[in-house]
N, C-alpha and C positions, 0 to 999 in steps of 0.2 A: 352593432348588428341589429338590424330592424327585423321584427317578426310580427308586426301588427297588420291588421286588415286595412286595406286602403278603401275608404268609403266614397272616394270621389270617382266612382265609375259611372260612365255615361250610360243612360238608358237608351236602348235601341228598340224600335218598333218591330214586332215579330208577327209573321203570318205563317200559316201552315205551308210546308214545302209541297210543291206539286208532286203527284205520284208519277213514277216512270213506268212505262210498259216494259215487260220482260220478253226477251226473244225465246222462242221455243227451242232454238239450238243451244241455249244456255242452260247448263245444269247447276251453276253455282255463281254467286256474285257477292262481292264484298266491297266496302269502302276502305281504301288504303291510301295513305299519303306518304310518299317517299320521293327522294330526289333522283337517285340513281339505282338501278337494279344491281343486286349483288352478283349478277352474271352478265355475260356478253349478250347484248340484245341485237347484234348485227345479224339479221336473218335475211337470206337471199330469197327473192321472190320466186325465182325459177332455178332449180338445181342444174348441175353441170350437164346432166343428160338432156334436159329440156333445152338448154342453151344451144347444144349442138343440133337439136332437132328443129327448133323454131326458125322461121324465116320472117321477113319484114311484114308479111300479111298477118301472121300470128301475133306479132307485136302490136299491130294496130287493133286487132281483135281484143287483146288483153287490155289495151288502153280504153277501149269502149266499155268493156266490162267494169274496169276500175271506176270510170266516171259514173256509170249507172249505179254502182254500189254506194256512191255518195249520198243518195237519197234514202239509204237503208237505215241511217242512224235514227233511233227512237221509234222505229216501226217494227212490226212483226210480220215475218214472211210465213204465210200459211198457204201452201200451194199443193196441188196434186194434178196429175195428168190423167185424163180419162177421154179416150177417143180424140186426142189432139187438143182438148180444151184445158186451159190452165186458169185456176181461180186464185186471186191474191187479195190482200187487204185494201189495195188501191190501184189505180190505173198505172202509175209509174212503176210500182213493184211488179205488176203483171208483165209489163214490157221488159223489165230486167230479167225476170225468170224465163220469158219466152226467148230472149236473146241468148241466155246461157244455154238453154236446151238446143236451140238452133245450131249454135257453135259446136256443142258436144256431138250432136247427132249428124251434122252435115259437113263439118270441116274436113277437107281432103286428107290432111296429115293426121298423125297420131296425137291425141290429147289425153292426158290424165285428168279426168273431171275433178277429182279431189284437189289436185295441185292447182288447177285453174281456179277453183273456188277459193283456195287459200290465197292465191295471188290477188284475187279481187278484194277479199276482206282486208288484206294488208294494204292494198292500194287505198281503200276507203279510210283507214286510220292514218296513213301517210298524208292523205289529202287535207287533214285537219291542220297540218303544219304546227302542231303543238309538241314541244320537246318532251312533255310528260305523258303523251299519249302514244301507245305503241302496240304492235302485234308481236306476240312471242310464240314461236313454234312449239309443238308439244315437248320437244327435248329441252328447249330453253326455259319453257314455263315450269317444267318439273323442278329445277333448282330454285327458281324464283319463288314458287309456291311453297316449297319445302321450308325455306328459311322463314317466310312469313307465317306459315302454319305453326312453326315451332316444333315440329315432330316429323319423323319418318320411320319407315319399317326397315330394319336391318340388324347389324351386328352390335353396334355401340362401341366402336373403337376407331381411333385415328391411325391410318396406315399410309406409308409412302414407299416409293420404289427405292431400293438401295442400289449400289453401284453394280451389283450382279444381276439386276433386273428382277429380283424377288421383292417381296413385300416386308417392310419392317414395321412392327407394331410400335407406335409412339405413345399412344394413350389408350387406356381401357377405362370406360366409364363405369362408375360404381353401380351395382345392381343391374347391369346390362346383360344381354345374352352372352356377350364376350366374357364378361366377368364371371358369370355363372358357369360357363363352359370350362373355365380354367385358363383362358388365354392370358398371357402376361406381356408387359412392356419388354421390348427387345426380342420377342419371338420373331423368327423369320418364316413367313408363309411362302412356300414355293408352289403350292397347288391348292385350288379351290374346286372341290368336286373333281371334274375331269379336265379342268382348265389349268395349264401350266402358267405360272405368273410371268415367266419370261416370254411367252407367246402372246400375251395380251397387254393392252395399255392399262394404266391405273384406273382410268375412267371406265373401261369395259368391265373390269373386275368389280369395282364398287357398284356399278349399275346392276351387275348380276346379283350381288349380295343384297342390294336394296330392292331388286325387282321382284322378289318373291313375296308371297302373302304372309301375314302373321301366322305363326305356329308351323310354318314349313321349315324343313331341316336342310342343312348343308354341312359339308365336311371341309375342314381346313387341315392341310398337311404342313407341318411346321418343323423347323429345326430349333431346338433350345439347347444351346451349347453343343455337346456331342450327341444329344439325343434326337431321334426322329420320332415324332408323335403325330397321331391323327386325332383331331378334336372335332366332335360333332356339336353344332350349336343350333338352337331353334330361333328363327327370326322373331323379333318382337318390336313393339313400338318404342322408339327412342325419342325422348324429349331433348330438343336442342337447348342448350343453356345460353340465354341472352342476358341474364342478370347475375352478376357476381358481387360478393361482398367481402370485406375484410375490416379488421380493427387496426387503427393507427394509434399507437401510444406515444404521447409526447407530453413532457412537463407534468407527469403524473395524471394526465387526463386521457380518456379513451374517446377517439373520434371514429365514427363509422364511415366507410367509403363504399358506396354502391355504384357500380358501373353498369350502364345499360347499353348493349351493343346494337340492338335493333328492337323496335316495338312489335314483336311477334304476337300471335294470338294469346299465348300463355305467359307473356311478360308481366302482366299485372299480377297474376298468381305468384310468379317467381319473385317479384319485387317484395310483396308482402311477406312471403316466407323468409327471404333473406333478411329483411328488416327485423323480423321477430327473433331470428337467430342472433343478430347483432344486439338487439335489445337485451337478450339473455346474457350477453357479454358486458352489459351495463355501460353501453356507450352514452355519452353526454351530449353529443351533437352529431350532425350528419353532413356528408358531402355526397352530392349526386353528380356523377360524371356522364354527360351525354355528348362529349366531344367525339367528332367523327361518326356520330349516329345519324344515318340518313333517313330515318323515319320508320313508318309501319302503320299499324292499325289504329284508327281513331278510338276504338273501344279500349285498347290497352292503355293509351296515354290518359284517357279519361279515368280509368280505374286507379291508376297510380296517382293522378292529381287528387282524387277523392280521399286518399289517405292523409292529405294535408288540409284540404279546404273545409269550410263549413257548409252545411246544407244550404242549397240555393245559391251558392257562389257561382259566378259565371266561369266556366272552364275555357270556352272559346265561343265564337259566333260563326255559324255557317250561313253563307249567302249564295243564292243562285241568281238567275237572271232577274227575278221579280221579288224575292222574299228574303227575309233574314230570320234565323231562329237561334236563340241562345241555348247552348248546351250547359245545363246546370248540374252542379253536384247534387247527388241524391242522398248523401249521408254526411255526417259530421266526421271529420278526419280523426285518426288515432295518433298521428305523429305530431307532437307539439314541441320537440326539441329544436334548438337553433340549427338552421340548415342553410347551405349555400349550394349553388349549381355551377358546375364547370361547363363552359361552352366554347366553341371555336368555329372557324369557317366551314367545317365539315358537319356541324350540327344543323339539321334541316328538318322541316316539316313537323312531324310529331315531336321531335326534340324541341323545336321552337314553340310549340303549343305548351309543353310542360314548363319551359323556362318562363314564358310570358305570363302564364297562368299563376305560377307561384310568385312571380315578381309583382304583378299588378294587384293580386288579391292580398298577399301577405308581406309584401316588401322584402321578400327573400332576395339576397344579393346574387347577381350573376357575375361570375368571375371568368375572365379569359378575353376572347376577341369576338368581333361581330359575327353573327351566325350567317348561314348561307342566304336565306331569304326566299323560301318557297311557301307561298300562301295559298296553294290550290289543293283540291281534293280530287282523287281519281277513283273511278269505279272500275273494279276488275270483274271480268266475266270469263269463266272457263267454258269453252265450247265443247260440243260433243266429241270433236276430234282430239281433244286434249290440249289444243292451243288455248292461249289466253289473250284477250284484248283488254287494254287498259286505256281509259280516256277520261279527260277532265270534265267534271260535272258541276263543281262548285268551287268557291274559294272560302277561306276561313279568315276571321279577324280575331285579334286579341280581345280579352274581356272588356277593355275600354273602347273597342271599336276600331282599333288601328289595323291597317293592312301592312304586312311585312314583305309582300311580294317584291322581289328585286332589291330589298333594303336590308332585311334581316332584323334580328333582335340585338339591341346594343347591350353590352355588359355594363353593369353598374360600377364594377371595378375592372378596368382594362389592364390586362397583363399579357404581354407577348411571351411566347414560349422561348426558352433558351436554345441557342444553336447546339449546345452539347447534347441536349435531349434527343434531337433528331438523329444524331450519329450513334448515341449510346443511351437509350432511354432508361432512366432510373427514377425512383421517387425523389431522390435527393436533388437531381437536376431538373425536375419537373417544376418550373417556376410558378405555373398556374396552380398546381396542387399545393405547393408550399405556401402560396399566398392564401389559399383557402384555409389551410391549417392555421396560419397566423391570424386571420380574421375570426375564426371560431374560438381560438384561445383568448382573444380579447373579450368575448362574450361571457367568459367565466368570472371576470372581475378579480382575478388573483392579484 
C-alpha cells in the first residue's frame, strides 16, 4: 500500500480565466460536472396542445427563431419597446428580438409567447450538439437542482404507494418534521389535507408536500394498526444524505467505509462529519466508494480532496479555449491513514477528479474497473422562468495534466465485479470491496 506524495507532477502554465458575462434572465449559476441527470431530461419543445394548433408556417417560424437564438450564447439581451423602437446590445440581437415580437404580435394563429421563447432557448442549446449541454423545463429542473443542492423543503420521510392506493411510510429521517410530528414507519397515509391519496399520483402528493414554504403546516390522516390518527406537521428544510459511513471489522482491525452517492453542495460537510464519526470508532484505514457516482459540484470534490492533500497540491486543472488554471489545495489534510478508492464504469466527472487527485498526489490505490471518462465542466443557469440551462464551458485535466475525456481513469488494481453481486448484492460477494479490505489488511503488517 503506497501513500506517499508523487513529486513527478508536470508543471503547467497558468493564465487567468476570462470572465463570462451574465444574462439578466439568469438568477443563479453554478459550475457542475456530471454525466447523467438523476431525472428524465427528455423535454418536448411544444406541448400537445401546441402541436394540434401549429401548422407548417409556424414550424418554419420556430426554426427561424431557434436559429437566431444561436447568437445569444455569451451575450446579454437588454431590450425594451418604446413607440416601436427596440434597443439591444448588438445588431444581431436587435434583429432577434424584433423577429420575436413581430411573430408574437402579428402571426395569425394563437401563440403562447412564453412557450415560444422556451422553444427558442431549447433550440439554442440543442444546436450545440453537446451531450452534456441541455435545457431542463421548470418541472425537470426542480428534481435536478434538488439533488445537487442537497436539500429540499418538506416532510423528511420516504413514502410509496401501497396496493390499496394509499401511502406507506418506509423511512422517517431523524430530527425531521415527520419525526418530530410522531410519524412512524409502516404508517398508512390515506389523506393529506383535503387530498385523498387514492385520487392523486405519488408525484402529485409529494409535490404538494414539498411545494409549501418553510414553517407552513399540513395535516396527514393515517391508519396505524386499528387506529385512525390525524398528524399535523410543519414543513422544514431537509438535508439529503449523499455521504454514508460504516465500520467493517475484520481480523481484529477496524476499516472505515465511506460511500458518496453524488457530489451535492453539502457533500463536503457530510464527508468530514462522517469521517470524524468513524475516527471516534477508532478506524485504522479507509475505503472511499464512488462507484456509480455520476458527479456533482467542483467545490464539493475539492473540499473532500483537501481532507487528504497537502497545501498547494494540485487537485485538478481547469482549461478553457485559451487558458489553464491549477486548482490547488488551500490547506493541509487531516486524514493520514491508509486509504483506497473504489471505482467502476459508473464513476464519472467529480468522482474521476477525486480518484485521480488522490492517486497522482498520494499514490492511493484505485480498485475496480475503468471509470466513465467525462472530462468536461458544465455551467448551470437557472432562468427567471424556473427552467435551467446547462452547457459546457471548460474541460478539466488530472494533476499531472492528463485528459480523461472518453478514456476514464484506470484502476491501479483491476477487479471485475462478481456475477452473484448483481443478482443479490452483499458485502461478502462484492469482490471489489473484498479486494479493498484485503489490500488494507496488508498495510497493517500483521
